[in-house]
VOMILUM-304191 format. One record per atom (N, C-alpha, C, O): x, y, z. Coordinates in nm, 4 decimals, padded with zeros to 6 digits. Example, Ala and Ser with C-alpha at 12.3 -4.5 7.8 and 13.67 -1.06 7.14 Angstrom:
<pt px="01.3190" py="-00.5690" pz="00.7800"/>
<pt px="01.2300" py="-00.4500" pz="00.7800"/>
<pt px="01.3200" py="-00.3300" pz="00.7800"/>
<pt px="01.4236" py="-00.3319" pz="00.8465"/>
<pt px="01.2850" py="-00.2250" pz="00.7080"/>
<pt px="01.3670" py="-00.1060" pz="00.7140"/>
<pt px="01.2900" py="00.0030" pz="00.7870"/>
<pt px="01.3409" py="00.1138" pz="00.8039"/>
# end
This chain:
<pt px="00.0892" py="-00.1210" pz="00.0060"/>
<pt px="-00.0053" py="00.0041" pz="-00.0002"/>
<pt px="00.0943" py="00.1294" pz="-00.0004"/>
<pt px="00.2050" py="00.1262" pz="00.0535"/>
<pt px="00.0448" py="00.2334" pz="-00.0634"/>
<pt px="00.1156" py="00.3470" pz="-00.0653"/>
<pt px="00.0775" py="00.4387" pz="00.0403"/>
<pt px="-00.0400" py="00.4506" pz="00.0750"/>
<pt px="00.1839" py="00.5116" pz="00.0989"/>
<pt px="00.1493" py="00.6114" pz="00.1982"/>
<pt px="00.2209" py="00.7339" pz="00.1710"/>
<pt px="00.3332" py="00.7296" pz="00.1209"/>
<pt px="00.1591" py="00.8523" pz="00.2029"/>
<pt px="00.2266" py="00.9746" pz="00.1957"/>
<pt px="00.2639" py="01.0213" pz="00.3358"/>
<pt px="00.1748" py="01.0432" pz="00.4178"/>
<pt px="00.3898" py="01.0370" pz="00.3655"/>
<pt px="00.4377" py="01.0985" pz="00.4991"/>
<pt px="00.4580" py="01.2475" pz="00.4757"/>
<pt px="00.5530" py="01.2916" pz="00.4110"/>
<pt px="00.3607" py="01.3250" pz="00.5334"/>
<pt px="00.3738" py="01.4672" pz="00.5320"/>
<pt px="00.4470" py="01.5223" pz="00.6539"/>
<pt px="00.4084" py="01.5019" pz="00.7690"/>
<pt px="00.5510" py="01.5906" pz="00.6228"/>
<pt px="00.6486" py="01.6440" pz="00.7245"/>
<pt px="00.6093" py="01.7844" pz="00.7665"/>
<pt px="00.6240" py="01.8730" pz="00.6823"/>
<pt px="00.5600" py="01.8167" pz="00.8889"/>
<pt px="00.5157" py="01.9419" pz="00.9284"/>
<pt px="00.6202" py="01.9752" pz="01.0441"/>
<pt px="00.6578" py="01.8915" pz="01.1261"/>
<pt px="00.6615" py="02.1054" pz="01.0404"/>
<pt px="00.7439" py="02.1643" pz="01.1466"/>
<pt px="00.7409" py="02.3074" pz="01.1282"/>
<pt px="00.7181" py="02.3587" pz="01.0186"/>
<pt px="00.7651" py="02.3766" pz="01.2403"/>
<pt px="00.7811" py="02.5296" pz="01.2359"/>
<pt px="00.9134" py="02.5510" pz="01.1462"/>
<pt px="01.0223" py="02.5025" pz="01.1772"/>
<pt px="00.8930" py="02.6220" pz="01.0422"/>
<pt px="00.9916" py="02.6340" pz="00.9355"/>
<pt px="01.1037" py="02.7373" pz="01.0040"/>
<pt px="01.2064" py="02.7562" pz="00.9388"/>
<pt px="01.0917" py="02.7914" pz="01.1071"/>
<pt px="01.1956" py="02.8678" pz="01.1797"/>
<pt px="01.2657" py="02.8064" pz="01.2896"/>
<pt px="01.3490" py="02.8711" pz="01.3531"/>
<pt px="01.2347" py="02.6708" pz="01.3204"/>
<pt px="01.2760" py="02.5963" pz="01.4407"/>
<pt px="01.4284" py="02.5533" pz="01.4158"/>
<pt px="01.5028" py="02.5384" pz="01.5127"/>
<pt px="01.4718" py="02.5345" pz="01.2909"/>
<pt px="01.5960" py="02.4831" pz="01.2662"/>
<pt px="01.6931" py="02.5941" pz="01.2205"/>
<pt px="01.6577" py="02.6762" pz="01.1358"/>
<pt px="01.8135" py="02.5961" pz="01.2758"/>
<pt px="01.9107" py="02.6896" pz="01.2157"/>
<pt px="01.9592" py="02.6456" pz="01.0921"/>
<pt px="01.9343" py="02.5307" pz="01.0556"/>
<pt px="02.0333" py="02.7312" pz="01.0143"/>
<pt px="02.0790" py="02.6930" pz="00.8787"/>
<pt px="02.1719" py="02.5645" pz="00.8806"/>
<pt px="02.1623" py="02.4860" pz="00.7863"/>
<pt px="02.2540" py="02.5411" pz="00.9748"/>
<pt px="02.3366" py="02.4319" pz="00.9908"/>
<pt px="02.2600" py="02.3117" pz="01.0282"/>
<pt px="02.2939" py="02.2027" pz="00.9821"/>
<pt px="02.1554" py="02.3230" pz="01.1116"/>
<pt px="02.0679" py="02.2122" pz="01.1349"/>
<pt px="01.9822" py="02.1733" pz="01.0262"/>
<pt px="01.9556" py="02.0549" pz="01.0057"/>
<pt px="01.9342" py="02.2749" pz="00.9499"/>
<pt px="01.8611" py="02.2411" pz="00.8214"/>
<pt px="01.9409" py="02.1666" pz="00.7225"/>
<pt px="01.8897" py="02.0729" pz="00.6613"/>
<pt px="02.0698" py="02.2043" pz="00.7018"/>
<pt px="02.1520" py="02.1364" pz="00.6123"/>
<pt px="02.1820" py="01.9932" pz="00.6521"/>
<pt px="02.1918" py="01.9042" pz="00.5676"/>
<pt px="02.1974" py="01.9710" pz="00.7927"/>
<pt px="02.2170" py="01.8422" pz="00.8466"/>
<pt px="02.0930" py="01.7553" pz="00.8193"/>
<pt px="02.1044" py="01.6383" pz="00.7830"/>
<pt px="01.9772" py="01.8142" pz="00.8373"/>
<pt px="01.8549" py="01.7531" pz="00.8155"/>
<pt px="01.8341" py="01.7077" pz="00.6763"/>
<pt px="01.7817" py="01.5994" pz="00.6502"/>
<pt px="01.8789" py="01.7978" pz="00.5808"/>
<pt px="01.8732" py="01.7486" pz="00.4469"/>
<pt px="01.9655" py="01.6304" pz="00.4119"/>
<pt px="01.9269" py="01.5436" pz="00.3336"/>
<pt px="02.0877" py="01.6263" pz="00.4696"/>
<pt px="02.1703" py="01.5172" pz="00.4552"/>
<pt px="02.1098" py="01.3885" pz="00.5087"/>
<pt px="02.1028" py="01.2844" pz="00.4434"/>
<pt px="02.0660" py="01.4049" pz="00.6350"/>
<pt px="01.9927" py="01.2865" pz="00.6998"/>
<pt px="01.8846" py="01.2366" pz="00.6219"/>
<pt px="01.8708" py="01.1152" pz="00.6070"/>
<pt px="01.8040" py="01.3215" pz="00.5692"/>
<pt px="01.6791" py="01.2993" pz="00.4952"/>
<pt px="01.7184" py="01.2222" pz="00.3605"/>
<pt px="01.6530" py="01.1249" pz="00.3230"/>
<pt px="01.8279" py="01.2706" pz="00.2905"/>
<pt px="01.8726" py="01.1985" pz="00.1737"/>
<pt px="01.9252" py="01.0662" pz="00.2119"/>
<pt px="01.9112" py="00.9732" pz="00.1324"/>
<pt px="01.9806" py="01.0489" pz="00.3182"/>
<pt px="02.0327" py="00.9151" pz="00.3662"/>
<pt px="01.9200" py="00.8292" pz="00.3894"/>
<pt px="01.9248" py="00.7132" pz="00.3483"/>
<pt px="01.8141" py="00.8744" pz="00.4535"/>
<pt px="01.6844" py="00.7922" pz="00.4700"/>
<pt px="01.6358" py="00.7533" pz="00.3474"/>
<pt px="01.6037" py="00.6350" pz="00.3355"/>
<pt px="01.6227" py="00.8327" pz="00.2476"/>
<pt px="01.5632" py="00.8094" pz="00.1158"/>
<pt px="01.6382" py="00.6953" pz="00.0482"/>
<pt px="01.5824" py="00.6037" pz="-00.0122"/>
<pt px="01.7772" py="00.7098" pz="00.0647"/>
<pt px="01.8584" py="00.6137" pz="00.0022"/>
<pt px="01.8257" py="00.4712" pz="00.0718"/>
<pt px="01.8038" py="00.3752" pz="-00.0020"/>
<pt px="01.8220" py="00.4559" pz="00.2071"/>
<pt px="01.7847" py="00.3473" pz="00.2801"/>
<pt px="01.6445" py="00.2966" pz="00.2352"/>
<pt px="01.6263" py="00.1765" pz="00.2151"/>
<pt px="01.5608" py="00.3747" pz="00.2218"/>
<pt px="01.4155" py="00.3313" pz="00.1794"/>
<pt px="01.4228" py="00.2880" pz="00.0282"/>
<pt px="01.3438" py="00.2006" pz="-00.0076"/>
<pt px="01.5040" py="00.3374" pz="-00.0572"/>
<pt px="01.5144" py="00.2878" pz="-00.1919"/>
<pt px="01.5744" py="00.1562" pz="-00.1883"/>
<pt px="01.5304" py="00.0694" pz="-00.2637"/>
<pt px="01.6759" py="00.1301" pz="-00.1040"/>
<pt px="01.7350" py="00.0060" pz="-00.1054"/>
<pt px="01.6526" py="-00.1129" pz="-00.0388"/>
<pt px="01.6782" py="-00.2316" pz="-00.0594"/>
<pt px="01.5551" py="-00.0685" pz="00.0397"/>
<pt px="01.4737" py="-00.1725" pz="00.0986"/>
<pt px="01.3427" py="-00.1816" pz="00.0116"/>
<pt px="01.2601" py="-00.2676" pz="00.0420"/>
<pt px="01.3208" py="-00.1041" pz="-00.0869"/>
<pt px="01.2027" py="-00.1236" pz="-00.1690"/>
<pt px="01.0869" py="-00.0381" pz="-00.1214"/>
<pt px="00.9771" py="-00.0543" pz="-00.1746"/>
<pt px="01.1029" py="00.0519" pz="-00.0252"/>
<pt px="00.9994" py="00.1309" pz="00.0251"/>
<pt px="00.9825" py="00.2700" pz="-00.0447"/>
<pt px="00.8778" py="00.3342" pz="-00.0358"/>
<pt px="01.0871" py="00.3106" pz="-00.1115"/>
<pt px="01.0952" py="00.4529" pz="-00.1605"/>
<pt px="01.0189" py="00.4758" pz="-00.2918"/>
<pt px="01.0496" py="00.4079" pz="-00.3898"/>
<pt px="00.9280" py="00.5613" pz="-00.2989"/>
<pt px="00.8579" py="00.5968" pz="-00.4177"/>
<pt px="00.8870" py="00.7571" pz="-00.4567"/>
<pt px="00.8645" py="00.8016" pz="-00.5693"/>
<pt px="00.9347" py="00.8284" pz="-00.3579"/>
<pt px="00.9567" py="00.9759" pz="-00.3861"/>
<pt px="00.9740" py="01.0504" pz="-00.2547"/>
<pt px="00.9340" py="01.0023" pz="-00.1487"/>
<pt px="01.0335" py="01.1672" pz="-00.2631"/>
<pt px="01.0602" py="01.2470" pz="-00.1435"/>
<pt px="01.1111" py="01.3829" pz="-00.1944"/>
<pt px="01.1789" py="01.3950" pz="-00.2965"/>
<pt px="01.0717" py="01.4869" pz="-00.1125"/>
<pt px="01.1355" py="01.6081" pz="-00.1438"/>
<pt px="01.0961" py="01.7157" pz="-00.0344"/>
<pt px="00.9824" py="01.7198" pz="00.0126"/>
<pt px="01.1932" py="01.7991" pz="00.0018"/>
<pt px="01.1542" py="01.9157" pz="00.0901"/>
<pt px="01.0812" py="02.0184" pz="00.0031"/>
<pt px="01.0791" py="02.0132" pz="-00.1199"/>
<pt px="01.0210" py="02.1132" pz="00.0783"/>
<pt px="00.9527" py="02.2234" pz="00.0102"/>
<pt px="01.0133" py="02.3576" pz="00.0506"/>
<pt px="01.0636" py="02.3759" pz="00.1614"/>
<pt px="01.0060" py="02.4503" pz="-00.0448"/>
<pt px="01.0579" py="02.5766" pz="-00.0246"/>
<pt px="00.9684" py="02.6352" pz="00.0959"/>
<pt px="00.8616" py="02.5821" pz="00.1262"/>
<pt px="01.0171" py="02.7435" pz="00.1597"/>
<pt px="00.9299" py="02.8087" pz="00.2775"/>
<pt px="00.7956" py="02.8573" pz="00.2313"/>
<pt px="00.7728" py="02.8755" pz="00.1117"/>
<pt px="00.7066" py="02.8785" pz="00.3255"/>
<pt px="00.5715" py="02.9263" pz="00.2916"/>
<pt px="00.5766" py="03.0595" pz="00.2313"/>
<pt px="00.4883" py="03.0925" pz="00.1522"/>
<pt px="00.6768" py="03.1427" pz="00.2632"/>
<pt px="00.6779" py="03.2799" pz="00.2020"/>
<pt px="00.6920" py="03.2754" pz="00.0481"/>
<pt px="00.6814" py="03.3794" pz="-00.0168"/>
<pt px="00.7170" py="03.1494" pz="-00.0144"/>
<pt px="00.7187" py="03.1294" pz="-00.1634"/>
<pt px="00.5946" py="03.0656" pz="-00.2025"/>
<pt px="00.5792" py="03.0387" pz="-00.3216"/>
<pt px="00.4969" py="03.0356" pz="-00.1118"/>
<pt px="00.3784" py="02.9568" pz="-00.1604"/>
<pt px="00.2699" py="03.0575" pz="-00.2186"/>
<pt px="00.2591" py="03.1760" pz="-00.1872"/>
<pt px="00.1967" py="02.9918" pz="-00.3040"/>
<pt px="00.0727" py="03.0641" pz="-00.3727"/>
<pt px="-00.0453" py="02.9682" pz="-00.3454"/>
<pt px="-00.0300" py="02.8474" pz="-00.3633"/>
<pt px="-00.1534" py="03.0152" pz="-00.3060"/>
<pt px="-00.2791" py="02.9461" pz="-00.2876"/>
<pt px="-00.3732" py="02.9841" pz="-00.3953"/>
<pt px="-00.3839" py="03.1019" pz="-00.4294"/>
<pt px="-00.4429" py="02.8878" pz="-00.4509"/>
<pt px="-00.5517" py="02.9115" pz="-00.5507"/>
<pt px="-00.6772" py="02.8538" pz="-00.4928"/>
<pt px="-00.6787" py="02.7443" pz="-00.4365"/>
<pt px="-00.7827" py="02.9303" pz="-00.5079"/>
<pt px="-00.9195" py="02.8791" pz="-00.4763"/>
<pt px="-01.0273" py="02.9202" pz="-00.5778"/>
<pt px="-01.0114" py="03.0252" pz="-00.6400"/>
<pt px="-01.1236" py="02.8528" pz="-00.5960"/>
<pt px="-01.2292" py="02.8998" pz="-00.6900"/>
<pt px="-01.3482" py="02.9077" pz="-00.6046"/>
<pt px="-01.3894" py="02.8113" pz="-00.5399"/>
<pt px="-01.4103" py="03.0390" pz="-00.6051"/>
<pt px="-01.5244" py="03.0691" pz="-00.5313"/>
<pt px="-01.6268" py="03.1442" pz="-00.6319"/>
<pt px="-01.5943" py="03.2402" pz="-00.7018"/>
<pt px="-01.7460" py="03.0899" pz="-00.6286"/>
<pt px="-01.8508" py="03.1496" pz="-00.7219"/>
<pt px="-01.7955" py="03.1603" pz="-00.8702"/>
<pt px="-01.8216" py="03.2596" pz="-00.9382"/>
<pt px="-01.7205" py="03.0585" pz="-00.9175"/>
<pt px="-01.6641" py="03.0705" pz="-01.0529"/>
<pt px="-01.5541" py="03.1593" pz="-01.0742"/>
<pt px="-01.5055" py="03.1746" pz="-01.1862"/>
<pt px="-01.5098" py="03.2223" pz="-00.9661"/>
<pt px="-01.3879" py="03.3108" pz="-00.9835"/>
<pt px="-01.2557" py="03.2524" pz="-00.9110"/>
<pt px="-01.2596" py="03.1942" pz="-00.8026"/>
<pt px="-01.1506" py="03.2734" pz="-00.9780"/>
<pt px="-01.0173" py="03.2314" pz="-00.9235"/>
<pt px="-00.9754" py="03.3341" pz="-00.8249"/>
<pt px="-00.9768" py="03.4539" pz="-00.8533"/>
<pt px="-00.9388" py="03.2890" pz="-00.7109"/>
<pt px="-00.8749" py="03.3749" pz="-00.6214"/>
<pt px="-00.7298" py="03.3228" pz="-00.5869"/>
<pt px="-00.7129" py="03.2116" pz="-00.5369"/>
<pt px="-00.6316" py="03.4044" pz="-00.6147"/>
<pt px="-00.4967" py="03.3693" pz="-00.5996"/>
<pt px="-00.4293" py="03.4584" pz="-00.4946"/>
<pt px="-00.4289" py="03.5808" pz="-00.5078"/>
<pt px="-00.3739" py="03.3983" pz="-00.3933"/>
<pt px="-00.3173" py="03.4766" pz="-00.2850"/>
<pt px="-00.1752" py="03.4194" pz="-00.2534"/>
<pt px="-00.1425" py="03.3038" pz="-00.2802"/>
<pt px="-00.0988" py="03.5063" pz="-00.1974"/>
<pt px="00.0521" py="03.4631" pz="-00.1552"/>
<pt px="00.0373" py="03.3849" pz="-00.0305"/>
<pt px="-00.0592" py="03.4060" pz="00.0429"/>
<pt px="00.1216" py="03.3008" pz="-00.0034"/>
<pt px="00.1305" py="03.2274" pz="00.1196"/>
<pt px="00.0362" py="03.1051" pz="00.1325"/>
<pt px="-00.0446" py="03.0749" pz="00.0448"/>
<pt px="00.0510" py="03.0436" pz="00.2374"/>
<pt px="-00.0224" py="02.9120" pz="00.2600"/>
<pt px="-00.1815" py="02.9493" pz="00.2741"/>
<pt px="-00.2217" py="03.0653" pz="00.2832"/>
<pt px="-00.2553" py="02.8482" pz="00.2745"/>
<pt px="-00.4018" py="02.8537" pz="00.2855"/>
<pt px="-00.4432" py="02.8942" pz="00.4299"/>
<pt px="-00.5339" py="02.9738" pz="00.4542"/>
<pt px="-00.3694" py="02.8327" pz="00.5203"/>
<pt px="-00.4034" py="02.8555" pz="00.6640"/>
<pt px="-00.2700" py="02.8809" pz="00.7445"/>
<pt px="-00.1607" py="02.8310" pz="00.7175"/>
<pt px="-00.2990" py="02.9691" pz="00.8505"/>
<pt px="-00.1956" py="03.0087" pz="00.9328"/>
<pt px="-00.1931" py="02.9009" pz="01.0398"/>
<pt px="-00.2959" py="02.8750" pz="01.1024"/>
<pt px="-00.0705" py="02.8327" pz="01.0645"/>
<pt px="-00.0605" py="02.7277" pz="01.1698"/>
<pt px="00.0599" py="02.7372" pz="01.2280"/>
<pt px="00.1475" py="02.8054" pz="01.1749"/>
<pt px="00.0816" py="02.6702" pz="01.3455"/>
<pt px="00.2181" py="02.6652" pz="01.4107"/>
<pt px="00.3174" py="02.5797" pz="01.3358"/>
<pt px="00.4378" py="02.5998" pz="01.3512"/>
<pt px="00.2725" py="02.4853" pz="01.2554"/>
<pt px="00.3698" py="02.4116" pz="01.1905"/>
<pt px="00.3285" py="02.4156" pz="01.0421"/>
<pt px="00.2103" py="02.4232" pz="01.0086"/>
<pt px="00.4340" py="02.4101" pz="00.9520"/>
<pt px="00.4049" py="02.4269" pz="00.8102"/>
<pt px="00.4438" py="02.2945" pz="00.7332"/>
<pt px="00.5307" py="02.2203" pz="00.7790"/>
<pt px="00.3852" py="02.2697" pz="00.6287"/>
<pt px="00.4137" py="02.1466" pz="00.5491"/>
<pt px="00.5463" py="02.1705" pz="00.4886"/>
<pt px="00.5554" py="02.2517" pz="00.3965"/>
<pt px="00.6600" py="02.1008" pz="00.5366"/>
<pt px="00.7889" py="02.1284" pz="00.4904"/>
<pt px="00.8537" py="02.0264" pz="00.3878"/>
<pt px="00.9651" py="02.0460" pz="00.3395"/>
<pt px="00.7733" py="01.9133" pz="00.3576"/>
<pt px="00.8234" py="01.8112" pz="00.2654"/>
<pt px="00.7398" py="01.6993" pz="00.2823"/>
<pt px="00.6398" py="01.7030" pz="00.3540"/>
<pt px="00.7816" py="01.5845" pz="00.2096"/>
<pt px="00.7008" py="01.4730" pz="00.1983"/>
<pt px="00.7855" py="01.3469" pz="00.1647"/>
<pt px="00.8935" py="01.3613" pz="00.1073"/>
<pt px="00.7456" py="01.2404" pz="00.1942"/>
<pt px="00.7926" py="01.1098" pz="00.1514"/>
<pt px="00.6750" py="01.0314" pz="00.0958"/>
<pt px="00.5698" py="01.0243" pz="00.1594"/>
<pt px="00.6915" py="00.9720" pz="-00.0230"/>
<pt px="00.5938" py="00.8864" pz="-00.0674"/>
<pt px="00.6547" py="00.7410" pz="-00.0689"/>
<pt px="00.7551" py="00.7117" pz="-00.1339"/>
<pt px="00.5830" py="00.6527" pz="00.0098"/>
<pt px="00.6338" py="00.5240" pz="00.0382"/>
<pt px="00.5472" py="00.4114" pz="00.0065"/>
<pt px="00.4255" py="00.4250" pz="-00.0053"/>
<pt px="00.6084" py="00.2995" pz="-00.0075"/>
<pt px="00.5214" py="00.1704" pz="-00.0184"/>
<pt px="00.5567" py="00.0913" pz="00.1102"/>
<pt px="00.6713" py="00.0613" pz="00.1436"/>
<pt px="00.4488" py="00.0630" pz="00.1746"/>
<pt px="00.4627" py="-00.0185" pz="00.2996"/>
<pt px="00.3479" py="-00.1319" pz="00.3079"/>
<pt px="00.2391" py="-00.1216" pz="00.2512"/>
<pt px="00.3883" py="-00.2414" pz="00.3868"/>
<pt px="00.2983" py="-00.3376" pz="00.3957"/>
<pt px="00.1649" py="-00.2969" pz="00.4564"/>
<pt px="00.0571" py="-00.3372" pz="00.4126"/>
<pt px="00.1789" py="-00.2134" pz="00.5613"/>
<pt px="00.0495" py="-00.1878" pz="00.6336"/>
<pt px="00.0918" py="-00.0475" pz="00.7209"/>
<pt px="00.2038" py="00.0032" pz="00.7149"/>
<pt px="-00.0071" py="-00.0018" pz="00.7932"/>
<pt px="00.0040" py="00.1177" pz="00.8689"/>
<pt px="00.1232" py="00.1099" pz="00.9679"/>
<pt px="00.1959" py="00.2078" pz="00.9847"/>
<pt px="00.1440" py="-00.0153" pz="01.0379"/>
<pt px="00.2438" py="-00.0394" pz="01.1402"/>
<pt px="00.3828" py="-00.0149" pz="01.0755"/>
<pt px="00.4701" py="00.0466" pz="01.1367"/>
<pt px="00.4014" py="-00.0639" pz="00.9513"/>
<pt px="00.5231" py="-00.0542" pz="00.8871"/>
<pt px="00.5507" py="00.0989" pz="00.8395"/>
<pt px="00.6656" py="00.1430" pz="00.8359"/>
<pt px="00.4505" py="00.1679" pz="00.8073"/>
<pt px="00.4465" py="00.3066" pz="00.7719"/>
<pt px="00.4829" py="00.3897" pz="00.8945"/>
<pt px="00.5563" py="00.4881" pz="00.8852"/>
<pt px="00.4306" py="00.3484" pz="01.0084"/>
<pt px="00.4674" py="00.4206" pz="01.1414"/>
<pt px="00.6042" py="00.4110" pz="01.1714"/>
<pt px="00.6663" py="00.5054" pz="01.2202"/>
<pt px="00.6610" py="00.2888" pz="01.1418"/>
<pt px="00.8055" py="00.2639" pz="01.1812"/>
<pt px="00.8910" py="00.3451" pz="01.0841"/>
<pt px="00.9943" py="00.3979" pz="01.1252"/>
<pt px="00.8528" py="00.3571" pz="00.9585"/>
<pt px="00.9343" py="00.4350" pz="00.8692"/>
<pt px="00.9186" py="00.5902" pz="00.9082"/>
<pt px="01.0182" py="00.6626" pz="00.9091"/>
<pt px="00.7996" py="00.6361" pz="00.9382"/>
<pt px="00.7787" py="00.7723" pz="00.9642"/>
<pt px="00.8648" py="00.8148" pz="01.0960"/>
<pt px="00.9131" py="00.9274" pz="01.1085"/>
<pt px="00.8770" py="00.7184" pz="01.1858"/>
<pt px="00.9553" py="00.7407" pz="01.3081"/>
<pt px="01.0972" py="00.7688" pz="01.2791"/>
<pt px="01.1609" py="00.8350" pz="01.3611"/>
<pt px="01.1595" py="00.7216" pz="01.1605"/>
<pt px="01.2915" py="00.7575" pz="01.1192"/>
<pt px="01.3062" py="00.8856" pz="01.0459"/>
<pt px="01.4208" py="00.9175" pz="01.0139"/>
<pt px="01.2122" py="00.9605" pz="01.0158"/>
<pt px="01.2214" py="01.0915" pz="00.9449"/>
<pt px="01.2913" py="01.1832" pz="01.0404"/>
<pt px="01.2496" py="01.2015" pz="01.1548"/>
<pt px="01.4018" py="01.2424" pz="00.9898"/>
<pt px="01.4952" py="01.3191" pz="01.0796"/>
<pt px="01.4143" py="01.4280" pz="01.1693"/>
<pt px="01.4466" py="01.4459" pz="01.2868"/>
<pt px="01.3123" py="01.4966" pz="01.1113"/>
<pt px="01.2483" py="01.6007" pz="01.1911"/>
<pt px="01.1352" py="01.5475" pz="01.2908"/>
<pt px="01.0702" py="01.6275" pz="01.3579"/>
<pt px="01.1153" py="01.4169" pz="01.2977"/>
<pt px="01.0212" py="01.3680" pz="01.3806"/>
<pt px="01.0370" py="01.4157" pz="01.5218"/>
<pt px="00.9350" py="01.4238" pz="01.5902"/>
<pt px="01.1514" py="01.4478" pz="01.5727"/>
<pt px="01.1877" py="01.4883" pz="01.7011"/>
<pt px="01.1344" py="01.6355" pz="01.7255"/>
<pt px="01.0982" py="01.6653" pz="01.8394"/>
<pt px="01.1281" py="01.7275" pz="01.6249"/>
<pt px="01.0875" py="01.8521" pz="01.6456"/>
<pt px="00.9621" py="01.8992" pz="01.5724"/>
<pt px="00.9151" py="02.0122" pz="01.5853"/>
<pt px="00.9134" py="01.8066" pz="01.4972"/>
<pt px="00.7868" py="01.8272" pz="01.4131"/>
<pt px="00.6934" py="01.7228" pz="01.4196"/>
<pt px="00.6918" py="01.6477" pz="01.5172"/>
<pt px="00.6113" py="01.7095" pz="01.3210"/>
<pt px="00.5004" py="01.6034" pz="01.3043"/>
<pt px="00.5124" py="01.5432" pz="01.1713"/>
<pt px="00.5361" py="01.6067" pz="01.0685"/>
<pt px="00.4929" py="01.4039" pz="01.1805"/>
<pt px="00.4883" py="01.3352" pz="01.0493"/>
<pt px="00.3443" py="01.2729" pz="01.0407"/>
<pt px="00.3061" py="01.1821" pz="01.1145"/>
<pt px="00.2694" py="01.3313" pz="00.9434"/>
<pt px="00.1325" py="01.2827" pz="00.9287"/>
<pt px="00.1406" py="01.1799" pz="00.8206"/>
<pt px="00.2015" py="01.2018" pz="00.7159"/>
<pt px="00.0742" py="01.0587" pz="00.8485"/>
<pt px="00.0759" py="00.9491" pz="00.7619"/>
<pt px="-00.0581" py="00.9378" pz="00.6951"/>
<pt px="-00.1592" py="00.9206" pz="00.7632"/>
<pt px="-00.0624" py="00.9469" pz="00.5653"/>
<pt px="-00.1896" py="00.9325" pz="00.4880"/>
<pt px="-00.1859" py="00.8234" pz="00.3938"/>
<pt px="-00.0945" py="00.8224" pz="00.3114"/>
<pt px="-00.2762" py="00.7269" pz="00.3940"/>
<pt px="-00.2822" py="00.6337" pz="00.2855"/>
<pt px="-00.3130" py="00.7012" pz="00.1528"/>
<pt px="-00.3939" py="00.7940" pz="00.1526"/>
<pt px="-00.2579" py="00.6639" pz="00.0454"/>
<pt px="-00.2877" py="00.7230" pz="-00.0858"/>
<pt px="-00.4022" py="00.6468" pz="-00.1518"/>
<pt px="-00.3972" py="00.5258" pz="-00.1742"/>
<pt px="-00.4999" py="00.7211" pz="-00.1798"/>
<pt px="-00.6272" py="00.6728" pz="-00.2489"/>
<pt px="-00.5947" py="00.6484" pz="-00.3894"/>
<pt px="-00.5677" py="00.7439" pz="-00.4622"/>
<pt px="-00.5951" py="00.5247" pz="-00.4348"/>
<pt px="-00.5631" py="00.5018" pz="-00.5789"/>
<pt px="-00.6980" py="00.4833" pz="-00.6529"/>
<pt px="-00.7830" py="00.4001" pz="-00.6214"/>
<pt px="-00.7067" py="00.5718" pz="-00.7557"/>
<pt px="-00.8388" py="00.5692" pz="-00.8391"/>
<pt px="-00.7889" py="00.5306" pz="-00.9764"/>
<pt px="-00.6732" py="00.5453" pz="-01.0157"/>
<pt px="-00.8942" py="00.4772" pz="-01.0479"/>
<pt px="-00.8655" py="00.4484" pz="-01.1858"/>
<pt px="-00.8688" py="00.5701" pz="-01.2655"/>
<pt px="-00.9322" py="00.6692" pz="-01.2295"/>
<pt px="-00.7945" py="00.5634" pz="-01.3845"/>
<pt px="-00.7915" py="00.6833" pz="-01.4739"/>
<pt px="-00.6754" py="00.7759" pz="-01.4507"/>
<pt px="-00.6539" py="00.8600" pz="-01.5380"/>
<pt px="-00.5959" py="00.7717" pz="-01.3422"/>
<pt px="-00.4742" py="00.8349" pz="-01.3267"/>
<pt px="-00.3645" py="00.7693" pz="-01.4039"/>
<pt px="-00.3611" py="00.6470" pz="-01.4175"/>
<pt px="-00.2760" py="00.8482" pz="-01.4538"/>
<pt px="-00.1570" py="00.7812" pz="-01.5225"/>
<pt px="-00.0753" py="00.7152" pz="-01.4232"/>
<pt px="00.0264" py="00.6546" pz="-01.4572"/>
# end
């Protein structure tokens, strides 16, 4: 089963050197997951200051700078994995480097027909 691990954290909690270390550790985890057959994709995201939100309301497109909602933690990246079940996905999520300072949300991927 496919799971999306959504990485949330306060984007200001890590110093520049801690962030670089996190990127190195995250790349290492991605390589380990690839070697074990769990890896489908992963990437960090640019900060919310570079985000753009799009909504359609009453047939009109509304485009705003920044994230849709103000929260304490922001979506900072993701891992797309293949796991046997939720327990295995939880085990993998606990290995994500920022799990100690942020939150890893695990969401099963809904597979629908017609998608490439």
